[in-house]
N, C-alpha and C positions, 0 to 999 in steps of 0.2 A: 625584406622578402628575398627569397632565393628564386633564381630563374629556373631551378631544377624541380621536377615533380617529386613527390614523396616516394614514389616507386623507384625513381632513379637514385634518390639519396639512400634508400635501403640497399640497393645494389652496390652503391659506392662504398657504404660501410663494409659490406662483405669483401669487396675487392681490397680495401685499405687494410683489413685485418690480415690479408695474405701477402700484400706487396708493400714495398716502400712507396713513398709518395711519387717518386719519379715513374716507377713502374705502373702505379695505379693511374697516373695521368695519361700514360700511353694507352692503357686498356680502356679507360673511360673516354678518351679523346677530349680531355679537358686540359687547360693550362696548369702549370705548377701552382700558381696562385689560387686558381679555382679549386684545385684538389685540396690544398691546405684549408681553404674556406669550408669545404665539405666536412673535413675532419673537425674543424673548430665548431661548426654547427652541431655535429654529432655529440661532441663533448659538452657543449652548452646545454643541449637537450637532456643529456644524462644527468648533469649536475642539477638542473632545474627540478627534476622529478625525484631526485635522491633525498631521502629523509635525513635531516641533520641529527646524527646520533653519535655519541662517543663510544668507540669500541671498548669492550672490557679489557682486552689485551692489546696494548699499543706498542708498536715498534718504531724507534727513531734511528735513522741512519742518514747518510749523505752520499751524493753521487757527484763526481767531478763533472762540471758543466763546460769546462774549458781548460786552458793551460794554467799551470801554477796552482795557487790555492783559491780556485774558483769553484764553488760548490752550490748544489741545490740540496736542501734538506728534504728528506723523504720520510713522511709519517705513514705508517701502514697499520692495517688491521691484521694482527698476527694470526687470528683465528680464520679469517677469510682469505688471507694472502692477497689483499688488494691495497693499492695506494690510496690513501685517504686525503692527503694534503701535501702540497709542495710549497716551499718558501726559499727565497734567495739566501745564500750564505749559511754558515753553521754557527749562528749566534744565539744567545739567550732570547733575544727579541724574535728570532725566527720561530722558535717553538712557542713563545708567548702568543704569537698571532694565531696559532692553531687552537690553543686552550681557550682563548678569549671568545671563540665562537659559541661556547657552550654555557648553559646555565649551571648554577651551583649543583642542582639536582643531577644534571647530566654528568658533570665532572665526578660526582660521587660514585657513579657507576664504573669508573675506570679502576680495575683491580690491580693492574701491574703495567709498568712501562719498561720495556727492554731497550737497552742502549749501550753504547761504548762508554768508556770512562772519560767523557768530555764534560767538564764541570759546568759550562754554560747550560747544557741540556738539563743536568741535575738541578741546577738552580731554578730553572723554569718550572720543573716538576714540583719542587718544594714550594714555589710561590703560588701554585694553582691547585694542588691536591692536598687534601687532609691526609695525615699519616704517611706523607710522601716517602720517608726513609724506609718504610716497610713495603713500598710499592715499586721502588726503583730496583731493577735487576740488571746488573752489569753483565753483559753477554759473554758467554763462554768463547765464542768465535773471536771476539776482539781481545779478550784476555790472553788467549793462547797465541794470537798473532803478535802481541807485545812480547811474550816470552820467547817465541821463535826468533823475533828480531834480536833479542838479547843473546840467544845462542849463536846467531850469525855474527854478531859483533865480537863475541869471544873467538869464533873461528877466524875472522879477519885479523884480529890482533895476534893470535897464535901463528897463523900462516905467515904473517910478515916476519915474525921472530924466527920461525923455522927456515924460511927462504934466506934470510940474512946469514944464517949459520950453515947454509948449504943443503938443507933438507927440504924436499918438496912433497912430502907424504900427504899433506892436506890440499895441495894444488888440484883444482878441478873437482873438489868434493862438496862444493857449496850446497847443491841441491839434495845430496844424500842426507844431510843433517836437518833438512826441512820436513822430511817425511816423518810420519808417525811409524812406529815399529811394524804394524800390520800392513801398512800401505807401501812399504819399500819394494820396488820392482825386484823380482827374483834375479834378474841379470846383474843387479848391483849388490846382491847379498854378500858375496864372497869378499869383495873389497871393503864393504862396510864392516863386516865382522872383523877383518884384519885391522881396520882403523880403530875400532872400539876396543880391541884387545891391547892396544898400545896405551901408554900413560899420557893421554892427551887431555888438555883442559876442555877442549871442545866436546870430547866424549862424556866428561862429567857434566857439562852444561846440558847436553842432549838428554842424559839420564834424568836430570832434575826436571827438565821440561816434560819428559814422558810421565814422570811420577805425578805431576800436577794434574794430568788428565783424569786420574782416578777420583779426584775430588768430586766431580759431577756424577759419578756412578753410585754414590751412596744413596740409600733410601731414607736414611734418618739424618737430620741436621746435626745431631750430636756427634755421630761418627764422622761426618764430613768435617766438622770443626776440629776433631781430634787429628784427622789426617792433615788438615791445614797446618796445625801447630808443628807436626813432625816435618812437613815439607818446608815450612818457613825456617825452621832451625837449620835444616840441611842447606837450603838456599843461601841463608845469610852467613853460614860458616864455610861456604864453598871457596872463599878467596877469589871469586870471579866477580869483578866489579859490576859488569852489566847485569848479571843474574841477581846480585845483591840489590841493585837499584830497582829492578822491576819487582822484586819481592817486597821491598819496603813500600813501593807505590801501591801494590795490591793490599798490603796490610792496612793502609790508610782508608781503603774502601771495603774492608772486610764485611761490614754489615750488608753492603749491596751485593757482595758475592754470595753471602749466606741466604739472602732473600730468594735465591733460586729455589731453595728447598721449601719455600712457602708457595711458590707459584709455578715452578718448573717450566718456565718459558725460555726460549732462546730467540735470537734474531735470525735463525736459519731461514725462516720464510722471507724476512727482509733481505737477506743476502741473495736468496733466489730471485727476488724482485730486482735487486741490483744487477744481476746477470742479465735479466730480461731488458732492463733499461739500457745496459751497455750494448746489447744486441740492437735495440732500437736506434741508438745513436750511430752505430756503425752502418746499419742498413740505410739510414736516411741520407748518408753521404754529405753530412754537414747540415747545419741549421742556420737560417738567416738571422735568427735571434733566439734569445733564451725562452721567450714565450712559446715559440713553435716547439721547442724541445719539451716544455711542460705539457703542451697540448698532446703531443704524441705519447707521453708517459700516461696521462689520464686516459687516452683513447685505448691503449693496449693493456694497461695494468689497473685501471680504476674500478673495474667491475661495474661499469655504468650501463644503463639501458640506452644504447646509442641510436636506436632506430626511431624514425618518425612514425606517427600513427598514419595508417593509410585509409582508415575509415572509422 
């Protein structure tokens, strides 16, 4: 039993939606622990009345919960933009625990699962969903992130070689190569044009990266596959080892890239949730334990009915 009235708890939910826990405790004149307890009760209420149902479009991602490789796996409903499930670590068993809640009939309603190229997640999907290889969609955001990292690796290698020979043309240009062509700030355009006009390995790597972006713009799978073949030939004949490595990695997962054209989903919504989760983490000024962090995520991103009944 709570010592607070239902009306007070309704007000507390409204305050907690707008403040971090410390600020809410000051406004509500409750202790830090009491304020967390109010949030926990709200989440428990919401989860108790929420119908157990598998979303048609599932997103799987992870959020750093601490230093090093300390993660919380985040399962989201891509259509609603809500967090559906949280589990510790980014393991196959983490995602297994989500799927194991559902009946065979409920699992059959899952049409697609968007994720990064993390094999344990793919293995879990294959273990629980029929026709899984046609439902796994490796997300554009994560694929392009891997290619951008390859471009930056080329830049680092080339910059070291240039500096050693007395040339510093690439020095300080890191972030220019991370932009897509249309997003480059105008103030950097002149320098970037000058760099691209030179015979730089980094310029070739950047052009290969930009060309891959057109893959997702095709309306027909056949044309996308044709573009992929052209891009793959260019990438693997670039004589740029980081680009060749990432191209070969993508080829191993080509069916899951092409699955995009069957479902046309991305983890953009999940990435938006990740930004909100990061904001929650920052605003909370630290968590006493991982469970508190999860509670805050469910509270702010779970799409739950958090209010107690007043009559």
